[in-house]
C-alpha positions in Angstrom: -44.7 38.6 36.6 -41.3 40.3 36.1 -39.8 38.1 38.8 -41.2 34.9 37.1 -39.7 36.0 33.8 -36.3 36.7 35.4 -36.3 33.2 36.9 -37.2 31.6 33.6 -34.4 33.6 31.8 -31.8 32.5 34.4 -32.9 28.8 34.1 -32.8 29.0 30.3 -29.3 30.5 30.4 -28.1 27.9 32.8 -29.4 25.1 30.5 -27.7 26.8 27.5 -24.4 27.0 29.2 -24.3 23.6 30.9 -25.8 21.3 28.2 -23.7 21.5 25.0 -25.1 18.5 23.2 -25.1 19.6 19.5 -24.8 16.1 17.9 -27.3 14.6 20.4 -29.9 17.2 19.4 -32.0 17.7 16.3 -29.3 19.4 14.3 -29.6 20.2 10.6 -28.7 17.4 8.2 -28.5 19.9 5.3 -25.1 21.2 6.5 -21.6 19.8 6.8 -19.6 20.2 10.0 -16.0 20.8 10.8 -14.8 19.9 14.3 -12.8 22.3 16.4 -11.2 20.4 19.3 -10.7 22.5 22.4 -13.0 25.4 21.4 -11.7 28.1 23.7 -12.7 31.7 23.0 -9.2 32.2 21.5 -9.5 29.3 19.1 -13.0 30.3 18.0 -11.8 33.8 17.4 -8.9 32.5 15.3 -11.1 30.4 13.1 -13.6 33.1 12.7 -10.9 35.5 11.7 -9.5 33.1 9.1 -12.9 32.6 7.6 -13.8 36.3 7.5 -10.3 37.3 6.3 -10.5 34.8 3.4 -7.6 32.5 4.5 -10.1 29.7 5.1 -12.4 30.5 2.2 -15.2 28.2 2.8 -18.9 28.5 2.0 -20.5 29.2 5.4 -24.0 28.6 4.0 -22.9 24.9 3.6 -20.5 24.5 6.5 -20.7 25.0 10.3 -18.1 24.5 13.0 -18.7 22.4 16.1 -16.4 22.9 19.1 -15.8 19.6 20.9 -14.3 19.2 24.3 -14.3 16.8 27.3 -16.1 17.4 30.6 -12.9 16.9 32.6 -11.1 19.8 31.0 -10.2 22.7 33.2 -11.1 25.5 30.8 -14.5 27.1 31.5 -16.3 26.5 28.2 -19.3 28.6 29.4 -17.0 31.5 28.2 -17.2 30.1 24.7 -21.0 29.8 24.9 -21.2 33.5 26.0 -18.7 34.6 23.3 -20.6 32.9 20.5 -23.8 34.5 21.7 -22.3 37.9 22.3 -20.8 38.3 18.8 -23.7 36.6 17.0 -21.7 34.0 15.0 -24.5 31.6 14.2 -22.6 28.8 12.5 -20.6 27.8 15.6 -21.9 25.2 18.0 -20.6 23.2 21.0 -20.6 19.5 22.0 -19.4 18.2 25.3 -18.2 14.6 25.6 -18.9 13.4 29.1 -17.7 9.8 29.4 -15.1 9.2 32.2 -11.6 9.0 30.8 -8.4 8.1 32.5 -4.9 7.5 31.1 -5.3 3.7 31.1 -8.3 4.0 28.8 -6.8 6.2 26.0 -5.7 3.5 23.6 -8.8 1.3 23.6 -12.6 1.3 23.5 -13.7 3.6 26.4 -16.7 5.5 27.7 -16.1 8.2 25.1 -16.0 5.9 22.1 -19.7 6.1 21.2 -19.7 9.9 21.3 -16.5 10.0 19.2 -18.2 7.8 16.6 -21.2 10.1 16.6 -19.0 13.1 16.1 -17.1 11.4 13.3 -20.2 10.2 11.5 -21.6 13.6 11.3 -18.6 15.7 10.3 -16.1 16.0 7.4 -13.0 17.0 9.3 -11.3 18.2 12.5 -8.7 20.8 13.6 -6.4 20.3 16.7 -4.9 23.4 18.2 -1.8 24.4 20.1 -1.3 24.2 23.9 0.8 23.0 26.7 2.8 19.8 27.1 1.4 16.3 26.9 2.0 14.2 30.0 5.1 12.0 29.0 3.5 9.0 30.6 1.0 9.0 27.7 3.9 8.1 25.4 5.7 5.8 27.8 8.4 8.2 29.2 9.3 9.7 32.6 8.7 13.4 33.0 12.0 15.3 32.5 11.1 18.7 31.1 7.3 18.7 30.5 4.7 21.0 32.1 1.0 20.4 32.0 -1.9 21.5 34.1 -4.8 20.0 32.2 -4.3 16.3 31.7 -8.0 15.8 30.9 -7.5 17.8 27.7 -4.6 15.6 26.6 -6.3 12.3 27.4 -9.3 13.4 25.3 -7.4 14.6 22.3 -5.0 11.6 22.3 -7.9 9.2 22.4 -9.9 11.1 19.8 -6.9 10.9 17.4 -6.4 7.2 18.4 -10.0 6.5 17.4 -9.5 8.3 14.1 -6.1 7.0 13.0 -5.4 3.9 15.1 -2.0 3.3 16.7 0.9 0.9 17.1 0.0 1.0 20.8 -3.1 -1.1 20.0 -2.9 -2.8 16.6 -6.2 -4.7 17.2 -8.3 -1.4 17.0 -9.9 -0.5 13.7 -9.5 3.3 13.1 -12.6 5.3 12.1 -10.9 6.6 9.0 -11.2 3.2 7.4 -14.9 4.1 7.0 -14.2 7.6 5.6 -10.6 7.7 4.3 -10.9 11.2 2.9 -11.9 12.7 6.2 -9.7 15.8 7.1 -7.5 15.6 10.1 -5.1 18.5 10.7 -3.5 20.5 13.4 -0.9 23.0 14.6 2.0 22.7 17.1 0.6 20.6 20.0 -1.9 19.3 17.4 1.0 17.7 15.5 2.6 16.4 18.6 -0.7 14.8 19.8 -1.3 13.2 16.4 2.2 11.6 16.5 1.8 10.4 20.1 -1.7 9.0 19.4 -0.4 7.0 16.4 2.5 5.5 18.4 5.3 8.1 18.3 7.2 9.9 21.0 8.3 13.5 21.8 11.5 15.4 22.6 10.5 17.0 25.9 12.8 20.1 25.5 14.5 21.1 22.4 17.3 23.3 23.9 18.3 20.6 26.5 17.9 17.4 24.6 18.9 18.5 21.1 21.4 21.4 21.8 22.6 20.5 25.3 21.6 24.0 26.5 20.1 24.3 30.0 19.8 28.0 30.6 18.2 30.9 28.7 21.6 32.6 28.5 22.9 29.7 26.3 19.5 29.1 24.6 19.8 32.5 22.8 23.2 31.5 21.4 21.6 28.7 19.3 21.5 29.7 15.7 18.5 32.0 15.3 17.1 30.0 12.3 16.8 27.0 14.7 15.2 28.7 17.7 11.5 27.8 18.1 10.5 30.2 20.8 12.2 33.3 22.3 14.2 33.3 25.5 15.6 36.8 25.2 13.0 38.2 27.6 14.5 36.0 30.3 18.0 37.2 29.6 17.8 40.9 29.0 15.2 43.3 30.4 13.3 45.5 28.1 9.8 46.0 26.6 8.5 44.6 23.4 10.0 41.1 23.2 8.0 38.5 21.3 7.7 35.2 23.1 7.6 33.3 19.8 10.1 33.0 16.9 9.8 33.7 13.2 12.2 31.3 11.4 12.6 29.4 8.2 11.8 25.8 7.5 12.8 23.5 4.6 10.8 20.9 2.8 11.8 17.2 2.4 11.5 15.2 -0.8 8.0 14.2 0.2 5.4 15.5 -2.3 3.0 17.1 0.2 4.2 20.7 -0.1 5.6 20.6 -3.7 2.8 18.6 -5.4 -0.2 18.9 -3.0 0.1 22.5 -1.6 1.8 23.5 -4.9 4.7 25.6 -3.6 8.3 25.4 -4.8 10.0 22.4 -3.0 13.1 24.6 -2.8 11.2 27.3 -0.9 12.3 28.0 2.7 9.3 30.0 4.1 9.4 31.8 7.3 6.9 30.5 9.9 5.7 31.4 13.4 6.7 29.0 16.2 6.2 28.9 19.9 7.2 25.5 21.3 10.0 23.8 23.3 9.0 20.3 22.4 9.0 18.4 19.1 8.4 15.0 17.5 11.2 12.6 18.4 10.3 9.1 17.1 7.9 9.5 14.2 4.9 7.1 14.2 5.3 4.6 11.4 2.1 5.8 9.7 3.6 9.2 9.0 6.2 10.6 6.5 8.1 13.8 7.3 7.2 16.7 5.0 9.3 19.6 6.5 12.2 20.1 8.9 14.0 22.9 10.7 17.0 24.3 8.8 19.5 22.1 10.6 17.2 19.0 10.2 16.9 18.4 13.9 13.3 19.4 14.4 10.4 17.9 12.5 8.2 20.7 11.2 5.5 18.7 9.2 4.2 15.2 8.8 1.6 13.5 6.5 -0.1 10.2 6.8 1.2 7.5 4.4 -2.3 6.2 3.7 -4.9 9.0 4.3 -4.2 11.9 2.0 -6.1 14.4 4.0 -4.3 13.7 7.3 -1.4 16.2 7.6 -0.1 18.6 10.2 2.6 21.1 11.0 4.6 22.1 14.0 4.4 25.8 13.4 1.3 28.1 13.6 -0.2 29.2 10.3 -3.4 30.0 12.1 -2.1 33.1 14.0 -4.2 36.1 13.0 -1.4 38.6 13.4 0.5 37.0 10.5 -2.1 38.3 8.1 -2.4 42.0 9.1 -0.2 44.6 10.8 -0.7 44.7 14.6 1.6 45.4 17.5 5.3 45.8 16.8 7.6 43.4 18.6 11.3 42.3 18.4 13.1 39.0 18.9 16.6 40.2 20.1 17.7 43.4 21.9 19.4 44.8 18.7 16.3 44.3 16.5 14.1 47.0 15.2 10.5 46.3 16.3 8.2 45.1 13.5 4.8 43.5 13.2 4.6 39.7 12.6 3.1 40.5 9.3 6.0 42.6 8.1 8.5 40.0 9.5 6.9 37.3 7.4 7.2 39.1 4.1 5.3 38.6 0.8 6.8 35.2 -0.2 6.2 33.6 3.1 2.7 35.1 3.4 2.0 33.6 0.0 3.1 30.2 1.3 0.7 30.5 4.2 -2.2 31.5 1.9 -1.5 28.5 -0.3 -1.4 26.2 2.7 -4.8 27.5 3.8 -6.0 27.3 0.2 -5.3 23.6 0.3 -7.2 23.1 3.5 -10.0 25.1 2.0 -10.1 22.9 -1.1 -10.2 19.7 1.0 -13.1 21.0 3.0 -15.1 22.2 0.0 -14.5 18.9 -1.8 -15.8 16.9 1.2 -18.8 19.2 1.6 -22.0 18.2 -0.3 
């Protein structure tokens, strides 16, 4: 009897881990769903922190999160299944898209299209997270400085955003947002880059090399600190406690997104957390620039010209360590170690809270 029970338990666990079909199942129609694309354990932890810490102040009785990913991705999403179960967060679910997807199918109807429509129909918004470089062939360039080990993730995220927004790469396609123009589409870092590429834009493959003509870490660290978007000091000088990221200011453009929509002073130059070496180069025609680096050479934010709830930033407002004191780190050898939270300061922290407040307002307005 015990042996039979053990076999049943193992079979059940295997089914739970392998078949993540949330929107193909009898899910509750009484809730609203926000999509988390690439629901790794780390990304689920981040969103759960933001909700529990009040940055993303949503009503969890009304709203659940659904992590969506493609079957070709290299990440082992059984880890996410086990994490959700182990910590007992009941309003997180997973949905695996299984249709075959190759680079030549991204900007067109493809075997994932029906699933993407199903996901869109049953959700009110979507988050796209950070990660490694997009294969340059996806935006029509040779690979000079890009590194990627999981093209399946990028093919899926680009085609998902293509289906949502449309693209100058295929002007005959009718984007899904024409059906629900208030649908939320937002992202961070790679999320912004993917959004721009999907809609028809391109990327700078390496900021130090292509913008500042710097080809070695020793010269990267000489770039004005306010315009460094990751930290190269750990490659230049030995020592413990270096941060791999950068805390630096950004400035807003004349576009009304931050001043009128997020409702912060347009003259504010908040400090933000960045960790990237690529950036938007040619901005897709459907986007306006909302924020720039201090020297104006790196795009820090874009917003859609037609859909008011489609906006994204190059920096990382989702990083949990910005909102509470954790480990102390330093950027340069001469710096006194501090937490990210203390580096940010009250004014910049208030900017981040207002940014999440706007995302919260959008989600709650879209919820029933």
